[in-house]
TORDO-219637 format. One record per atom (N, C-alpha, C): y, x, z; atom name. Coordinates in nm, 3 decimals. Layout:
R   north    east      up atome
R       Y       X       Z    CA
...
! end
This chain:
R   north    east      up atome
R  -0.120   0.085   0.000     N
R   0.000   0.000   0.000    CA
R   0.124   0.088   0.000     C
R   0.214   0.062  -0.093     N
R   0.338   0.140  -0.103    CA
R   0.455   0.070  -0.036     C
R   0.451  -0.064  -0.033     N
R   0.560  -0.142   0.025    CA
R   0.501  -0.245   0.120     C
R   0.556  -0.253   0.241     N
R   0.513  -0.352   0.339    CA
R   0.610  -0.469   0.337     C
R   0.555  -0.590   0.337     N
R   0.634  -0.713   0.345    CA
R   0.739  -0.721   0.234     C
R   0.712  -0.652   0.123     N
R   0.809  -0.654   0.014    CA
R   0.940  -0.590   0.050     C
R   0.941  -0.508   0.154     N
R   1.069  -0.460   0.208    CA
R   1.068  -0.312   0.246     C
R   0.960  -0.266   0.313     N
R   0.958  -0.131   0.368    CA
R   0.878  -0.039   0.276     C
R   0.946   0.045   0.202     N
R   0.880   0.136   0.109    CA
R   0.838   0.263   0.183     C
R   0.709   0.290   0.186     N
R   0.657   0.407   0.254    CA
R   0.687   0.531   0.171     C
R   0.747   0.632   0.235     N
R   0.790   0.753   0.164    CA
R   0.695   0.869   0.189     C
R   0.672   0.902   0.316     N
R   0.582   1.013   0.347    CA
R   0.529   0.997   0.490     C
R   0.403   1.041   0.515     N
R   0.350   1.036   0.651    CA
R   0.417   1.141   0.739     C
R   0.446   1.105   0.864     N
R   0.508   1.201   0.956    CA
R   0.428   1.218   1.084     C
R   0.315   1.149   1.094     N
R   0.231   1.165   1.212    CA
R   0.110   1.074   1.204     C
R   0.004   1.111   1.278     N
R  -0.116   1.029   1.280    CA
R  -0.191   1.053   1.410     C
R  -0.256   0.947   1.460     N
R  -0.334   0.957   1.583    CA
R  -0.458   0.870   1.572     C
R  -0.525   0.851   1.685     N
R  -0.650   0.778   1.685    CA
R  -0.635   0.631   1.651     C
R  -0.519   0.573   1.683     N
R  -0.499   0.430   1.662    CA
R  -0.408   0.398   1.544     C
R  -0.321   0.492   1.505     N
R  -0.219   0.456   1.407    CA
R  -0.169   0.579   1.332     C
R  -0.097   0.551   1.224     N
R  -0.026   0.655   1.151    CA
R   0.121   0.614   1.144     C
R   0.209   0.715   1.134     N
R   0.353   0.690   1.130    CA
R   0.408   0.743   0.998     C
R   0.491   0.659   0.935     N
R   0.549   0.694   0.805    CA
R   0.701   0.693   0.812     C
R   0.762   0.785   0.740     N
R   0.903   0.770   0.707    CA
R   0.911   0.669   0.594     C
R   1.000   0.573   0.606     N
R   1.007   0.465   0.508    CA
R   1.152   0.427   0.484     C
R   1.172   0.344   0.383     N
R   1.306   0.293   0.355    CA
R   1.303   0.142   0.357     C
R   1.393   0.086   0.437     N
R   1.410  -0.059   0.440    CA
R   1.500  -0.094   0.323     C
R   1.441  -0.146   0.216     N
R   1.517  -0.169   0.094    CA
R   1.610  -0.289   0.104     C
R   1.589  -0.372   0.205     N
R   1.677  -0.488   0.220    CA
R   1.814  -0.448   0.274     C
R   1.815  -0.356   0.371     N
R   1.944  -0.317   0.430    CA
R   1.984  -0.175   0.393     C
R   1.895  -0.101   0.323     N
R   1.931   0.030   0.272    CA
R   1.936   0.140   0.375     C
R   1.840   0.143   0.468     N
R   1.837   0.253   0.566    CA
R   1.695   0.306   0.579     C
R   1.685   0.432   0.622     N
R   1.555   0.490   0.648    CA
R   1.508   0.451   0.788     C
R   1.379   0.427   0.799     N
R   1.319   0.383   0.925    CA
R   1.186   0.457   0.942     C
R   1.125   0.440   1.057     N
R   0.989   0.487   1.080    CA
R   0.899   0.364   1.092     C
R   0.781   0.371   1.032     N
R   0.684   0.261   1.037    CA
R   0.557   0.312   1.102     C
R   0.514   0.245   1.209     N
R   0.387   0.277   1.273    CA
R   0.286   0.172   1.229     C
R   0.178   0.219   1.167     N
R   0.079   0.132   1.103    CA
R  -0.057   0.155   1.168     C
R  -0.111   0.052   1.232     N
R  -0.241   0.066   1.297    CA
R  -0.350   0.089   1.193     C
R  -0.449   0.172   1.231     N
R  -0.563   0.194   1.143    CA
R  -0.643   0.064   1.128     C
R  -0.713   0.053   1.017     N
R  -0.789  -0.069   0.989    CA
R  -0.901  -0.093   1.088     C
R  -0.954   0.015   1.149     N
R  -1.070   0.000   1.238    CA
R  -1.033  -0.048   1.378     C
R  -0.904  -0.059   1.410     N
R  -0.864  -0.098   1.545    CA
R  -0.911  -0.240   1.574     C
R  -0.972  -0.260   1.691     N
R  -1.030  -0.388   1.730    CA
R  -0.921  -0.496   1.738     C
R  -0.955  -0.621   1.700     N
R  -0.855  -0.729   1.706    CA
R  -0.789  -0.744   1.843     C
R  -0.864  -0.726   1.954     N
R  -0.803  -0.735   2.086    CA
R  -0.698  -0.626   2.105     C
R  -0.728  -0.507   2.052     N
R  -0.632  -0.398   2.061    CA
R  -0.507  -0.428   1.977     C
R  -0.529  -0.486   1.860     N
R  -0.414  -0.522   1.776    CA
R  -0.325  -0.623   1.846     C
R  -0.387  -0.720   1.914     N
R  -0.309  -0.821   1.986    CA
R  -0.233  -0.759   2.102     C
R  -0.299  -0.669   2.175     N
R  -0.231  -0.601   2.287    CA
R  -0.114  -0.519   2.234     C
R  -0.137  -0.449   2.126     N
R  -0.034  -0.368   2.062    CA
R   0.086  -0.455   2.023     C
R   0.059  -0.568   1.957     N
R   0.168  -0.656   1.915    CA
R   0.244  -0.712   2.035     C
R   0.172  -0.743   2.141     N
R   0.237  -0.797   2.261    CA
R   0.330  -0.693   2.323     C
R   0.285  -0.568   2.326     N
R   0.369  -0.462   2.381    CA
R   0.492  -0.439   2.295     C
R   0.474  -0.440   2.162     N
R   0.587  -0.420   2.073    CA
R   0.693  -0.527   2.096     C
R   0.650  -0.654   2.112     N
R   0.746  -0.762   2.135    CA
R   0.825  -0.738   2.264     C
R   0.755  -0.694   2.368     N
R   0.823  -0.668   2.495    CA
R   0.918  -0.550   2.482     C
R   0.874  -0.444   2.415     N
R   0.957  -0.325   2.401    CA
R   1.078  -0.351   2.312     C
R   1.062  -0.441   2.214     N
R   1.174  -0.472   2.125    CA
R   1.289  -0.537   2.201     C
R   1.258  -0.597   2.315     N
R   1.362  -0.664   2.394    CA
R   1.435  -0.569   2.489     C
R   1.395  -0.441   2.492     N
R   1.453  -0.350   2.592    CA
R   1.599  -0.317   2.563     C
R   1.631  -0.282   2.437     N
R   1.768  -0.254   2.397    CA
R   1.837  -0.156   2.491     C
R   1.792  -0.031   2.488     N
R   1.851   0.074   2.571    CA
R   1.875   0.196   2.484     C
R   1.989   0.265   2.500     N
R   2.019   0.380   2.414    CA
R   1.919   0.494   2.428     C
R   1.843   0.497   2.538     N
R   1.744   0.602   2.557    CA
R   1.605   0.563   2.512     C
R   1.590   0.451   2.443     N
R   1.461   0.406   2.391    CA
R   1.475   0.382   2.241     C
R   1.382   0.433   2.163     N
R   1.385   0.413   2.019    CA
R   1.386   0.262   1.988     C
R   1.480   0.220   1.906     N
R   1.496   0.078   1.873    CA
R   1.382   0.030   1.784     C
R   1.332  -0.090   1.812     N
R   1.229  -0.153   1.730    CA
R   1.293  -0.265   1.650     C
R   1.269  -0.263   1.518     N
R   1.336  -0.355   1.428    CA
R   1.250  -0.472   1.382     C
R   1.118  -0.450   1.368     N
R   1.037  -0.553   1.305    CA
R   0.891  -0.533   1.343     C
R   0.813  -0.639   1.332     N
R   0.670  -0.638   1.360    CA
R   0.602  -0.726   1.256     C
R   0.490  -0.679   1.201     N
R   0.423  -0.760   1.100    CA
R   0.279  -0.716   1.077     C
R   0.218  -0.775   0.974     N
R   0.080  -0.742   0.938    CA
R   0.068  -0.740   0.787     C
R  -0.001  -0.639   0.738     N
R  -0.021  -0.623   0.594    CA
R  -0.166  -0.584   0.570     C
R  -0.236  -0.665   0.490     N
R  -0.376  -0.638   0.457    CA
R  -0.460  -0.615   0.583     C
R  -0.434  -0.697   0.686     N
R  -0.511  -0.690   0.809    CA
R  -0.471  -0.578   0.902     C
R  -0.366  -0.507   0.871     N
R  -0.322  -0.394   0.955    CA
R  -0.186  -0.427   1.016     C
R  -0.181  -0.424   1.149     N
R  -0.057  -0.451   1.220    CA
R   0.036  -0.329   1.209     C
R   0.164  -0.355   1.195     N
R   0.262  -0.246   1.189    CA
R   0.388  -0.287   1.262     C
R   0.465  -0.188   1.305     N
R   0.601  -0.218   1.349    CA
R   0.696  -0.115   1.293     C
R   0.821  -0.156   1.282     N
R   0.926  -0.075   1.221    CA
R   1.025  -0.036   1.329     C
R   1.060   0.091   1.333     N
R   1.149   0.140   1.439    CA
R   1.250   0.238   1.382     C
R   1.347   0.268   1.467     N
R   1.450   0.366   1.437    CA
R   1.386   0.501   1.401     C
R   1.438   0.567   1.300     N
R   1.394   0.701   1.263    CA
R   1.482   0.803   1.334     C
R   1.419   0.886   1.418     N
R   1.493   0.984   1.498    CA
R   1.461   1.122   1.443     C
R   1.564   1.199   1.409     N
R   1.547   1.317   1.324    CA
R   1.566   1.451   1.394     C
R   1.598   1.455   1.522     N
R   1.641   1.581   1.583    CA
R   1.533   1.668   1.643     C
R   1.407   1.629   1.630     N
R   1.300   1.711   1.686    CA
R   1.256   1.661   1.822     C
R   1.166   1.736   1.884     N
R   1.108   1.696   2.012    CA
R   1.183   1.757   2.130     C
R   1.165   1.696   2.247     N
R   1.243   1.732   2.365    CA
R   1.232   1.880   2.400     C
R   1.112   1.936   2.387     N
R   1.093   2.073   2.433    CA
R   1.168   2.177   2.351     C
R   1.221   2.137   2.236     N
R   1.298   2.234   2.157    CA
R   1.430   2.270   2.225     C
R   1.468   2.194   2.329     N
R   1.588   2.226   2.405    CA
R   1.571   2.352   2.489     C
R   1.446   2.386   2.520     N
R   1.419   2.498   2.609    CA
R   1.392   2.628   2.535     C
R   1.355   2.732   2.613     N
R   1.347   2.733   2.759    CA
R   1.485   2.743   2.824     C
R   1.488   2.727   2.956     N
R   1.613   2.731   3.030    CA
R   1.675   2.869   3.022     C
R   1.805   2.873   2.994     N
R   1.884   2.995   3.003    CA
R   2.008   2.964   3.083     C
R   2.055   3.063   3.154     N
R   2.176   3.044   3.233    CA
R   2.294   3.026   3.139     C
R   2.362   2.915   3.151     N
R   2.475   2.888   3.065    CA
R   2.475   2.745   3.017     C
R   2.555   2.719   2.913     N
R   2.572   2.583   2.863    CA
R   2.441   2.525   2.814     C
R   2.356   2.608   2.751     N
R   2.229   2.557   2.698    CA
R   2.139   2.506   2.809     C
R   2.135   2.577   2.921     N
R   2.055   2.533   3.034    CA
R   2.105   2.402   3.091     C
R   2.237   2.388   3.102     N
R   2.294   2.263   3.152    CA
R   2.261   2.147   3.058     C
R   2.255   2.175   2.928     N
R   2.227   2.069   2.831    CA
R   2.088   2.010   2.852     C
R   1.991   2.094   2.892     N
R   1.856   2.043   2.920    CA
R   1.861   1.943   3.035     C
R   1.933   1.979   3.140     N
R   1.939   1.892   3.258    CA
R   2.014   1.763   3.226     C
R   2.118   1.772   3.145     N
R   2.191   1.651   3.107    CA
R   2.102   1.559   3.024     C
R   2.023   1.617   2.936     N
R   1.930   1.535   2.857    CA
R   1.823   1.473   2.947     C
R   1.778   1.548   3.047     N
R   1.678   1.496   3.141    CA
R   1.733   1.377   3.219     C
R   1.861   1.381   3.254     N
R   1.921   1.266   3.322    CA
R   1.915   1.141   3.235     C
R   1.933   1.158   3.103     N
R   1.927   1.044   3.013    CA
R   1.784   0.988   3.005     C
R   1.685   1.077   3.005     N
R   1.546   1.031   3.003    CA
R   1.515   0.951   3.129     C
R   1.560   1.000   3.243     N
R   1.535   0.930   3.370    CA
R   1.606   0.795   3.372     C
R   1.722   0.785   3.311     N
R   1.790   0.655   3.302    CA
R   1.708   0.558   3.217     C
R   1.650   0.608   3.108     N
R   1.566   0.522   3.024    CA
R   1.440   0.479   3.099     C
R   1.378   0.571   3.173     N
R   1.260   0.537   3.251    CA
R   1.293   0.433   3.358     C
R   1.408   0.447   3.421     N
R   1.449   0.349   3.520    CA
R   1.461   0.211   3.457     C
R   1.514   0.205   3.336     N
R   1.528   0.079   3.264    CA
R   1.390   0.018   3.236     C
R   1.296   0.101   3.191     N
R   1.160   0.054   3.166    CA
R   1.095   0.001   3.293     C
R   1.099   0.083   3.397     N
R   1.027   0.049   3.521    CA
R   1.082  -0.079   3.583     C
R   1.213  -0.099   3.571     N
R   1.274  -0.220   3.627    CA
R   1.223  -0.346   3.557     C
R   1.166  -0.328   3.438     N
R   1.113  -0.441   3.362    CA
R   0.961  -0.443   3.360     C
R   0.902  -0.369   3.453     N
R   0.757  -0.373   3.469    CA
R   0.678  -0.297   3.364     C
R   0.742  -0.200   3.298     N
R   0.675  -0.125   3.193    CA
R   0.657   0.020   3.236     C
R   0.533   0.070   3.228     N
R   0.504   0.211   3.247    CA
R   0.475   0.271   3.110     C
R   0.526   0.391   3.086     N
R   0.501   0.453   2.956    CA
R   0.358   0.504   2.945     C
R   0.313   0.581   3.044     N
R   0.176   0.631   3.058    CA
R   0.137   0.745   2.966     C
R   0.226   0.786   2.876     N
R   0.191   0.899   2.790    CA
R   0.316   0.978   2.751     C
R   0.396   1.014   2.851     N
R   0.514   1.095   2.824    CA
R   0.472   1.238   2.790     C
R   0.514   1.284   2.674     N
R   0.490   1.420   2.630    CA
R   0.618   1.466   2.559     C
R   0.631   1.596   2.531     N
R   0.749   1.638   2.454    CA
R   0.761   1.566   2.320     C
R   0.647   1.536   2.256     N
R   0.651   1.471   2.125    CA
R   0.688   1.324   2.134     C
R   0.678   1.266   2.253     N
R   0.714   1.125   2.271    CA
R   0.856   1.107   2.323     C
R   0.928   1.217   2.334     N
R   1.071   1.212   2.366    CA
R   1.142   1.284   2.252     C
R   1.197   1.205   2.162     N
R   1.261   1.263   2.043    CA
R   1.411   1.277   2.066     C
R   1.470   1.367   1.990     N
R   1.613   1.393   2.000    CA
R   1.684   1.345   1.874     C
R   1.799   1.283   1.894     N
R   1.883   1.251   1.779    CA
R   1.943   1.381   1.725     C
R   2.009   1.370   1.611     N
R   2.073   1.490   1.556    CA
R   2.184   1.542   1.646     C
R   2.232   1.456   1.736     N
R   2.335   1.498   1.834    CA
R   2.273   1.549   1.963     C
R   2.139   1.551   1.971     N
R   2.072   1.603   2.089    CA
R   2.048   1.502   2.200     C
R   2.065   1.373   2.172     N
R   2.041   1.270   2.273    CA
R   1.894   1.230   2.271     C
R   1.828   1.224   2.388     N
R   1.685   1.193   2.390    CA
R   1.658   1.043   2.381     C
R   1.546   1.010   2.317     N
R   1.500   0.872   2.307    CA
R   1.350   0.867   2.329     C
R   1.306   0.779   2.418     N
R   1.163   0.761   2.442    CA
R   1.101   0.684   2.326     C
R   0.980   0.723   2.290     N
R   0.910   0.652   2.184    CA
R   0.761   0.655   2.210     C
R   0.687   0.604   2.113     N
R   0.540   0.599   2.114    CA
R   0.488   0.532   2.240     C
R   0.513   0.403   2.248     N
R   0.465   0.323   2.360    CA
R   0.328   0.263   2.329     C
R   0.250   0.329   2.245     N
R   0.118   0.278   2.214    CA
R   0.030   0.265   2.337     C
R   0.062   0.341   2.443     N
R  -0.015   0.335   2.567    CA
R   0.062   0.266   2.679     C
R   0.181   0.216   2.647     N
R   0.261   0.154   2.751    CA
R   0.185   0.038   2.815     C
R   0.208   0.019   2.942     N
R   0.135  -0.085   3.017    CA
R   0.234  -0.185   3.072     C
R   0.222  -0.308   3.029     N
R   0.307  -0.414   3.081    CA
R   0.243  -0.464   3.211     C
R   0.308  -0.436   3.320     N
R   0.245  -0.451   3.450    CA
R   0.189  -0.591   3.476     C
R   0.252  -0.692   3.422     N
R   0.204  -0.827   3.445    CA
R   0.136  -0.887   3.323     C
R   0.198  -0.869   3.208     N
R   0.160  -0.949   3.091    CA
R   0.022  -0.917   3.035     C
R  -0.031  -0.797   3.060     N
R  -0.156  -0.760   2.994    CA
R  -0.271  -0.747   3.091     C
R  -0.263  -0.808   3.206     N
R  -0.372  -0.795   3.301    CA
R  -0.505  -0.845   3.246     C
R  -0.500  -0.943   3.155     N
R  -0.624  -1.000   3.105    CA
R  -0.686  -0.916   2.995     C
R  -0.616  -0.812   2.950     N
R  -0.676  -0.723   2.852    CA
R  -0.748  -0.609   2.924     C
R  -0.859  -0.567   2.868     N
R  -0.931  -0.452   2.924    CA
R  -0.922  -0.337   2.826     C
R  -0.927  -0.216   2.880     N
R  -0.920  -0.096   2.798    CA
R  -1.050  -0.021   2.816     C
R  -1.130  -0.014   2.712     N
R  -1.257   0.057   2.722    CA
R  -1.268   0.152   2.605     C
R  -1.329   0.269   2.632     N
R  -1.355   0.363   2.525    CA
R  -1.236   0.448   2.485     C
R  -1.127   0.444   2.561     N
R  -1.011   0.526   2.529    CA
R  -0.976   0.615   2.647     C
R  -0.939   0.740   2.617     N
R  -0.881   0.827   2.718    CA
R  -0.730   0.807   2.711     C
R  -0.675   0.750   2.815     N
R  -0.533   0.718   2.814    CA
R  -0.452   0.837   2.861     C
R  -0.351   0.873   2.784     N
R  -0.264   0.981   2.826    CA
R  -0.300   1.113   2.759     C
R  -0.217   1.214   2.784     N
R  -0.234   1.348   2.729    CA
R  -0.260   1.444   2.843     C
R  -0.374   1.514   2.846     N
R  -0.413   1.592   2.965    CA
R  -0.308   1.687   3.019     C
R  -0.235   1.757   2.933     N
R  -0.140   1.856   2.985    CA
R  -0.026   1.792   3.065     C
R  -0.004   1.663   3.048     N
R   0.109   1.598   3.114    CA
R   0.065   1.479   3.200     C
R  -0.060   1.473   3.238     N
R  -0.116   1.356   3.304    CA
R  -0.110   1.367   3.456     C
R  -0.062   1.262   3.522     N
R  -0.055   1.259   3.668    CA
R  -0.195   1.263   3.728     C
R  -0.210   1.321   3.847     N
R  -0.342   1.327   3.911    CA
R  -0.408   1.191   3.924     C
R  -0.331   1.089   3.962     N
R  -0.389   0.956   3.981    CA
R  -0.435   0.897   3.848     C
R  -0.365   0.934   3.739     N
R  -0.408   0.887   3.608    CA
R  -0.537   0.958   3.566     C
R  -0.547   1.087   3.598     N
R  -0.669   1.162   3.567    CA
R  -0.788   1.105   3.643     C
R  -0.763   1.051   3.762     N
R  -0.872   0.995   3.844    CA
R  -0.903   0.851   3.808     C
R  -0.820   0.790   3.722     N
R  -0.847   0.655   3.677    CA
R  -0.812   0.546   3.776     C
R  -0.720   0.574   3.867     N
R  -0.682   0.472   3.966    CA
R  -0.558   0.399   3.916     C
R  -0.520   0.292   3.987     N
R  -0.404   0.212   3.948    CA
R  -0.278   0.298   3.949     C
R  -0.193   0.276   3.851     N
R  -0.075   0.358   3.835    CA
R   0.051   0.284   3.880     C
R   0.149   0.363   3.920     N
R   0.282   0.315   3.955    CA
R   0.383   0.395   3.873     C
R   0.512   0.362   3.883     N
R   0.611   0.443   3.811    CA
R   0.607   0.591   3.846     C
R   0.552   0.627   3.962     N
R   0.543   0.768   4.000    CA
R   0.462   0.848   3.900     C
R   0.368   0.784   3.830     N
R   0.288   0.856   3.729    CA
R   0.377   0.902   3.613     C
R   0.470   0.818   3.572     N
R   0.563   0.858   3.466    CA
R   0.654   0.971   3.514     C
R   0.693   0.968   3.641     N
R   0.777   1.076   3.693    CA
R   0.702   1.208   3.691     C
R   0.575   1.207   3.730     N
R   0.494   1.329   3.725    CA
R   0.487   1.379   3.580     C
R   0.457   1.289   3.488     N
R   0.444   1.329   3.348    CA
R   0.575   1.388   3.296     C
R   0.687   1.328   3.332     N
R   0.814   1.384   3.286    CA
R   0.841   1.517   3.356     C
R   0.797   1.530   3.482     N
R   0.807   1.660   3.548    CA
R   0.730   1.767   3.472     C
R   0.611   1.730   3.422     N
R   0.532   1.825   3.344    CA
R   0.599   1.858   3.211     C
R   0.661   1.757   3.148     N
R   0.735   1.781   3.024    CA
R   0.852   1.877   3.051     C
R   0.924   1.854   3.159     N
R   1.035   1.942   3.194    CA
R   0.988   2.083   3.226     C
R   0.877   2.094   3.296     N
R   0.819   2.225   3.328    CA
R   0.795   2.301   3.197     C
R   0.733   2.234   3.100     N
R   0.709   2.294   2.970    CA
R   0.839   2.333   2.901     C
R   0.937   2.244   2.907     N
R   1.064   2.269   2.839    CA
R   1.140   2.384   2.903     C
R   1.143   2.388   3.035     N
R   1.222   2.488   3.107    CA
R   1.157   2.627   3.105     C
R   1.023   2.631   3.105     N
R   0.954   2.760   3.115    CA
R   0.888   2.805   2.986     C
R   0.865   2.712   2.894     N
R   0.793   2.744   2.772    CA
R   0.642   2.727   2.784     C
R   0.593   2.691   2.904     N
R   0.450   2.673   2.927    CA
R   0.426   2.544   3.004     C
R   0.316   2.474   2.977     N
R   0.284   2.355   3.058    CA
R   0.241   2.398   3.198     C
R   0.243   2.308   3.295     N
R   0.206   2.347   3.432    CA
R   0.062   2.393   3.444     C
R  -0.027   2.341   3.360     N
R  -0.168   2.379   3.366    CA
R  -0.222   2.396   3.224     C
R  -0.308   2.496   3.208     N
R  -0.374   2.521   3.081    CA
R  -0.522   2.546   3.107     C
R  -0.605   2.517   3.008     N
R  -0.748   2.539   3.024    CA
R  -0.817   2.536   2.889     C
R  -0.945   2.573   2.889     N
R  -1.021   2.579   2.764    CA
R  -1.055   2.441   2.709     C
R  -1.054   2.339   2.796     N
R  -1.084   2.203   2.751    CA
R  -1.012   2.105   2.842     C
R  -1.011   1.979   2.800     N
R  -0.935   1.876   2.871    CA
R  -0.975   1.864   3.017     C
R  -1.104   1.867   3.046     N
R  -1.150   1.848   3.183    CA
R  -1.100   1.959   3.275     C
R  -1.091   2.081   3.222     N
R  -1.039   2.191   3.303    CA
R  -0.893   2.168   3.339     C
R  -0.817   2.115   3.243     N
R  -0.675   2.086   3.269    CA
R  -0.662   1.972   3.369     C
R  -0.741   1.866   3.351     N
R  -0.733   1.752   3.442    CA
R  -0.773   1.792   3.584     C
R  -0.872   1.877   3.598     N
R  -0.913   1.925   3.731    CA
R  -0.796   1.992   3.802     C
R  -0.722   2.073   3.729     N
R  -0.607   2.142   3.789    CA
R  -0.498   2.045   3.831     C
R  -0.475   1.943   3.747     N
R  -0.375   1.843   3.786    CA
R  -0.412   1.777   3.919     C
R  -0.540   1.755   3.940     N
R  -0.584   1.685   4.060    CA
R  -0.589   1.778   4.181     C
R  -0.631   1.904   4.162     N
R  -0.667   1.988   4.277    CA
R  -0.586   2.117   4.292     C
R  -0.522   2.166   4.187     N
R  -0.457   2.297   4.195    CA
R  -0.304   2.283   4.197     C
R  -0.235   2.367   4.274     N
R  -0.089   2.365   4.269    CA
R  -0.039   2.434   4.142     C
R   0.071   2.388   4.085     N
R   0.127   2.458   3.969    CA
R   0.189   2.590   4.012     C
R   0.197   2.682   3.919     N
R   0.266   2.808   3.946    CA
R   0.414   2.781   3.971     C
R   0.474   2.862   4.055     N
R   0.619   2.854   4.073    CA
R   0.682   2.876   3.936     C
R   0.760   2.781   3.887     N
R   0.816   2.797   3.752    CA
R   0.905   2.920   3.738     C
R   0.959   2.971   3.848     N
R   1.042   3.091   3.841    CA
R   0.959   3.212   3.799     C
R   0.829   3.210   3.829     N
R   0.743   3.319   3.783    CA
R   0.737   3.324   3.631     C
R   0.745   3.208   3.567     N
R   0.739   3.201   3.421    CA
R   0.877   3.218   3.357     C
R   0.980   3.177   3.428     N
R   1.115   3.191   3.376    CA
R   1.209   3.225   3.492     C
R   1.235   3.356   3.515     N
R   1.320   3.397   3.627    CA
R   1.464   3.347   3.618     C
R   1.504   3.294   3.502     N
R   1.641   3.243   3.490    CA
R   1.659   3.110   3.561     C
R   1.549   3.043   3.600     N
R   1.561   2.913   3.665    CA
R   1.624   2.927   3.803     C
R   1.725   2.846   3.835     N
R   1.781   2.845   3.970    CA
R   1.677   2.791   4.070     C
R   1.680   2.842   4.190     N
R   1.584   2.801   4.292    CA
R   1.591   2.651   4.320     C
R   1.712   2.596   4.323     N
R   1.727   2.454   4.354    CA
R   1.661   2.368   4.246     C
R   1.666   2.413   4.121     N
R   1.603   2.340   4.012    CA
R   1.451   2.354   4.019     C
R   1.403   2.472   4.047     N
R   1.258   2.494   4.058    CA
R   1.199   2.409   4.170     C
R   1.270   2.400   4.282     N
R   1.220   2.322   4.395    CA
R   1.212   2.173   4.359     C
R   1.314   2.123   4.291     N
R   1.311   1.982   4.250    CA
R   1.198   1.957   4.150     C
R   1.179   2.050   4.058     N
R   1.074   2.035   3.957    CA
R   0.937   2.026   4.023     C
R   0.911   2.110   4.123     N
R   0.783   2.106   4.193    CA
R   0.768   1.976   4.273     C
R   0.878   1.920   4.318     N
R   0.872   1.790   4.386    CA
R   0.826   1.680   4.290     C
R   0.869   1.689   4.166     N
R   0.823   1.592   4.065    CA
R   0.674   1.605   4.039     C
R   0.617   1.723   4.066     N
R   0.476   1.751   4.037    CA
R   0.389   1.747   4.162     C
R   0.435   1.680   4.265     N
R   0.352   1.666   4.385    CA
R   0.226   1.585   4.351     C
R   0.114   1.623   4.414     N
R  -0.012   1.554   4.386    CA
R  -0.009   1.408   4.432     C
R   0.049   1.384   4.547     N
R   0.054   1.249   4.602    CA
R   0.177   1.175   4.549     C
R   0.159   1.057   4.491     N
R   0.274   0.983   4.439    CA
R   0.384   0.961   4.543     C
R   0.346   0.940   4.669     N
R   0.446   0.913   4.772    CA
R   0.534   1.034   4.801     C
R   0.489   1.153   4.762     N
R   0.567   1.275   4.787    CA
R   0.667   1.303   4.676     C
R   0.658   1.232   4.566     N
R   0.755   1.246   4.457    CA
R   0.876   1.157   4.484     C
R   0.983   1.174   4.408     N
R   1.092   1.075   4.418    CA
R   1.035   0.935   4.402     C
R   1.086   0.841   4.475     N
R   1.025   0.708   4.481    CA
R   1.063   0.615   4.367     C
R   1.149   0.661   4.279     N
R   1.184   0.584   4.161    CA
R   1.250   0.678   4.062     C
R   1.258   0.634   3.936     N
R   1.330   0.713   3.837    CA
R   1.478   0.722   3.872     C
R   1.531   0.615   3.932     N
R   1.672   0.617   3.973    CA
R   1.694   0.722   4.080     C
R   1.602   0.732   4.176     N
R   1.616   0.834   4.280    CA
R   1.602   0.974   4.220     C
R   1.504   0.991   4.131     N
R   1.487   1.121   4.065    CA
R   1.614   1.160   3.990     C
R   1.677   1.061   3.929     N
R   1.800   1.089   3.854    CA
R   1.913   1.131   3.948     C
R   1.924   1.064   4.063     N
R   2.027   1.103   4.159    CA
R   2.003   1.246   4.208     C
R   1.878   1.278   4.236     N
R   1.846   1.411   4.284    CA
R   1.876   1.517   4.178     C
R   1.839   1.487   4.054     N
R   1.865   1.584   3.947    CA
R   2.014   1.599   3.920     C
R   2.089   1.491   3.934     N
R   2.234   1.499   3.917    CA
R   2.294   1.594   4.020     C
R   2.244   1.589   4.143     N
R   2.292   1.681   4.247    CA
R   2.253   1.825   4.213     C
R   2.130   1.842   4.161     N
R   2.087   1.975   4.118    CA
R   2.177   2.027   4.008     C
R   2.207   1.942   3.911     N
R   2.293   1.982   3.799    CA
R   2.430   2.028   3.849     C
R   2.486   1.955   3.943     N
R   2.616   1.994   3.996    CA
R   2.608   2.128   4.068     C
R   2.499   2.150   4.142     N
R   2.482   2.278   4.212    CA
R   2.468   2.393   4.113     C
R   2.390   2.370   4.006     N
R   2.373   2.474   3.905    CA
R   2.504   2.501   3.832     C
R   2.576   2.394   3.800     N
R   2.705   2.410   3.732    CA
R   2.803   2.487   3.820     C
R   2.805   2.454   3.949     N
R   2.894   2.524   4.042    CA
R   2.857   2.672   4.052     C
R   2.728   2.699   4.052     N
R   2.682   2.838   4.060    CA
R   2.725   2.916   3.935     C
R   2.716   2.851   3.819     N
R   2.753   2.917   3.695    CA
R   2.903   2.946   3.689     C
R   2.983   2.855   3.744     N
R   3.129   2.873   3.739    CA
R   3.182   2.953   3.857     C
R   3.091   2.989   3.949     N
R   3.131   3.069   4.062    CA
R   3.202   2.994   4.171     C
R   3.188   2.860   4.171     N
R   3.258   2.779   4.271    CA
R   3.165   2.730   4.380     C
R   3.038   2.777   4.380     N
R   2.943   2.734   4.483    CA
R   2.982   2.789   4.618     C
! end
């Protein structure tokens, strides 16, 4: 299929996963480029329905830190949705942290991500798969959350079951998610802490020869002090980052809003240190 719904002309593939492929496309009705996520034909009808339900909920979010969703449809038995095309690359390209304006820019972008997470969580939505590739940057460097294929609507999808899928990405997965227990917004905070760890240091908090080795470390091993990987990190920032990566959800900031307030204080301390006014 070259055109969906007589409107969206597929130009080139820009990504693919187990459930879907993503295309750069052109909306010929309004004359703009968009991204189209198209479910694979083999996806089970229950999964397609869950996917469509999530897209409808996410389309109602309307937040500058979340990729905008424009349309939802089905073509030749394959569900698709149309979203904003974000061109600036992935979040981790902002790193690693360096002392100066570039380092401050990472923290400012992180504040925007936490504001978007707060917006999601207030509406009962957990992302569940935050990775550097799922936080895209506009050409101006503003972050936007995307790829909610694993998002969990806390109330609306209780009657759906998930079987046969490994949810999440091991390098960024919260310990409780690795153990398969019920999740809270704290799981997204851990995952974003892992994304920030990768962005600030150039390395994820845990590495291993296979997924199970990485998941074991998330559950049982402490992460390395990020300053060991990047000595340019201020101590106050490293301490906050490790707080985001606490094994117990109750030991992390208790909400994205709280994490944002804490990081804002860290940013001011780092800025003051850089300007010599600390």
